[in-house]
N, C-alpha and C positions, 0 to 999 in steps of 0.2 A: 656674423655667422652664429647660429644657435647650436650649441654642442651639449650633449648629454655625457657627462663624465662619470664612468662607473669604475670605482676603484675602492677596495675595502681597506687598503693600507693607508693610515692617516698621513704618514710622512710622504709617501709617494703621491697621494692625492694633492697634498699641499704644493709639491714640486710641479706637478702637471698644471695646477691652477695658475701658479706663478709664470710658467712658460706660456700659457694661453693668454694671460693678461699682457704679456710683453709683445704680442703680435702687432704688426702694423695695421691690420684690418680689425674692425670691431668684432669682438668675440663675447658671446653671452653663454655662460654655463647654466643650462636649464634642462629640465626633464619635459618641458612642454614643447611639442612639435619640433624635436631636434632635427637639424639638417645632417648632422654626423654624430654617431655614437663612438666615444673613445673608451676602450676597455683596457685595464691594466692591472695586473696582479703580480705578486712575487713569483708564484709557482705557475707554470704554463697550464696545468690541469685546472686551476681555479679560473683562469681566463677562458679555457675551453668550456667549462660549465656555465660561466656567465654568458658566453657567446651563444650557447645552446638556448638558454632562456630568453636572451635578447631576440634571437631569430623568431621565437614564438610571439613575443610581446610587441616587437616592432620590425616586422619582416621587410619593410620597404627601406628603412634607414640604413645607409652604408655604414660599415664599422671599420674603425682604425684601431689596430691593436698595438699597444706599446708594451714590449716584452723585455725582461731582463736578459734573456737569451732565447734563441729560437733554433731548435733542431730541425733538420730537414723533414723528419716525419711529422713534427708539430706543424710546420708550415704547410705541408700538403693537406693535413687534416683541416686546418683553419681556412684555407682557400676553398676547400670543398664545402665548408659551412658558410661561405659567403663573405668572408673578410675582404675588404677593398684595399687595405694597406697594413703593413707591419713595420714598425720602427723599433729599434733597440733603444733602451732607456739611456745608455751612455752617450748616444749621439742624437737623441730625440730633439733637443733644443736646436740643432743645426737644420733639421729637415722637416720639422712639423709644419712650418708655415707653407712650404711647398707641397707637402703631402695633403694638407687639408684643402688647399685650392685644387689640386689634382683630383682628389676624390669628389669634391663638390661638382667637378666637371664630368664625372662619370668615369674617371681613369683610375688605375691602380697605382699604388705608391709603396716603395719598399726602401729600407735603409740600404746604402751601397753594399754593405757586407752581405745582406740577405740576397740582393740582386746578383752579386758575384757567385754565391753558392748555387742559386737557381740556374744561372747561365751555365756553370760548369757541369751541373747534373744533366741539363738538357743536351749539351754538347757530347757528353759521355754516352748518352743514350741514343743520340741521333746516328743513323747509319752513314757510313762514309759514302762518297760518290760511287766508289767501286762496288760497295755492298748494295747500294740502291739500284745500280745498273744491273747487277746480277739478279736482284729480286724481280725487276721488270722483265728480264729475259726468261726467267723461270715461269713467271705468270703468263707469258705468251704461249706456253705449252697447254695442251689439253689436259683435262683432269687425269686421264689415264697415263699420258706421257709424264706428268708430274709424279705419279705413283711409281712408275718405272724408274724415273731419275732418282727418286728418294732411295729406292732399293739398290740401285746401281751405285749410288754414292756411299753405300755401306759395304761395298766390296762384294756384292752378290753376283754370281754368274748368271748368264741368260737362263740356264736350266733352273737355277734356284729362284729367280724372279718369276719364271713361268709357273713353277710349283706354288709359289706364294700367291699369285694372282689368278690361278686356275686358267691359264691360257697356254698356248703352245710356245715352245722355244723360238719357232719361226716368227710368230707374232711379236715376241719380245724383240727379235732382231729388227723387225720393221719399225717398231717403236724407237729403238735405239738409233736407227738411221734417221728417223724423223726428228728426234731430239737433237742429234748432232747438227743436222741441217738448220733447224730453227735457232739453235744457240750459236751457230757459226763456228763450231769447233772441229778439230781434226779427229779426235778420238774420244773414247768414253772416259779416259782419265781427266781430260780437260772439262768434259761435261760435269763430272763429279766435283771438280774444283769450283765450278760455278754454283753448284748446289750447296757446297759447303759455305761458300762466300755469302750466298743469299740468306743463309741461316745465321751468319756471323759466328760460325763455329770452325774449329780446326778439324782436319781429317782424323777419323778414328784410328787408334794405333794398329788395330788389326788390318785396317785397310792399307796403312803405310807399309806394314811388314810384308803383306802379300803382293803389294804393288799391282793388284789386278791381274795376277797370273792366271786367274780362272775366268777372265773377262769374256772369252769367246766360247766357253764350253756350255 
């Protein structure tokens, strides 16, 4: 496997060469037609700068980054710049053989610590099943009905909604009935709860305090 090793720190460069020489498959460190480019620096910003220049000079070659540490913001930036893998220096020797072969086959490869962080971030951002269901139910409404539901969920009365949307209170009542029917709820409070859930937000304090006492006016 032909590898272009780009590292400006002599000690780190020597360590990476030693690691590569110990691999079970033939590895050649060369700048001529590399199959994979390995970038490693002490400071993440240096690696990002080198990666930026690498993308210009060798846009097709996949890049494996070996980092002393990797913050979530650095990982996201490096991925958007085309990095195929990120390994931490402290465990690089354990995973580089697997990472190189995975990348050579067009896959991505990360140290377990980085994979764990990425998975946790993804799960935290992913909507729950109930939130996803609420989103789908809200999206089943017409655009006007979604506007009415949005205002309804803020504790606005039918008259206030009518004024905001320049329609009559009777038309608002018709929309509210249609919203309740499509969402399959008994009243506007439950409709508002679905609206809150679809946005992943808690009810507004003002709404909780008034408890929709003005809901039918």
